[in-house]
C-alpha positions in Angstrom: 0.0 0.0 0.0 1.4 3.4 -1.0 0.9 6.3 1.3 1.1 9.8 0.0 2.5 12.3 2.5 1.4 15.9 2.8 4.0 18.6 3.4 2.2 20.4 6.2 4.8 23.2 6.1 2.8 24.5 3.1 -0.3 25.0 5.2 -1.0 28.3 7.0 -0.6 28.0 10.8 -4.2 29.1 11.3 -5.8 26.9 8.6 -7.9 25.0 11.2 -9.7 28.2 12.0 -10.8 29.0 8.5 -14.5 29.1 7.8 -16.8 30.0 5.0 -15.2 32.3 2.3 -11.7 32.1 3.8 -12.0 28.3 3.9 -13.3 28.1 0.3 -10.6 30.5 -0.9 -7.9 28.4 0.7 -9.3 25.2 -0.9 -9.5 26.9 -4.2 -5.9 28.1 -4.1 -4.6 24.8 -2.6 -6.7 22.2 -4.5 -8.5 24.1 -7.3 -12.0 25.5 -8.0 -13.6 22.1 -8.5 -12.7 21.0 -5.0 -13.9 24.3 -3.5 -17.2 24.0 -5.4 -17.6 20.4 -4.3 -17.3 21.3 -0.7 -19.4 24.4 -1.0 -22.4 22.6 -2.5 -22.4 20.3 0.4 -22.1 23.2 2.9 -18.8 21.9 4.2 -17.7 25.3 5.5 -14.6 24.5 7.6 -11.8 22.0 8.3 -13.8 20.7 11.2 -16.9 20.0 9.1 -14.7 18.5 6.3 -13.2 16.0 8.8 -16.5 15.0 10.2 -18.0 14.0 6.8 -17.8 10.3 6.0 -17.7 10.5 2.2 -17.2 13.8 0.5 -17.9 12.1 -2.8 -21.3 10.7 -1.8 -22.8 13.6 -3.8 -22.0 11.6 -6.9 -24.4 8.9 -5.8 -27.4 11.2 -5.7 -30.0 11.3 -8.4 -31.1 15.0 -8.1 -31.2 17.9 -10.4 -29.8 20.0 -7.6 -26.4 18.3 -7.9 -26.2 17.7 -11.6 -23.9 20.7 -12.3 -21.3 19.7 -9.7 -21.4 16.1 -10.9 -20.7 17.2 -14.5 -18.0 19.7 -13.3 -16.1 17.2 -11.1 -17.0 13.8 -12.6 -17.4 11.6 -15.7 -20.8 10.2 -16.6 -20.7 6.6 -17.4 -22.9 5.1 -20.2 -25.4 3.9 -17.5 -25.8 7.5 -16.3 -23.9 7.1 -13.1 -21.2 9.7 -12.3 -17.7 8.8 -11.1 -15.2 11.3 -9.7 -12.4 12.6 -11.9 -9.0 11.8 -10.7 
């Protein structure tokens, strides 16, 4: 099993206190707009709420018009209509 390590020296000292816009801006700059939008649509507004969610990708299992845009933005649609997360 391969483990990817994260260089935490790149993280701001106060990142655990970020909420709402500051949190989403950090995610956007560190991970990209898609990741920020994925968290935002699920109302994951802080590191604390992110760590408490079981599966951030569960939105891809939903069959709802409310999440179609984020599914298209961050995933691939299979022939059977089910979305899978882009790597």
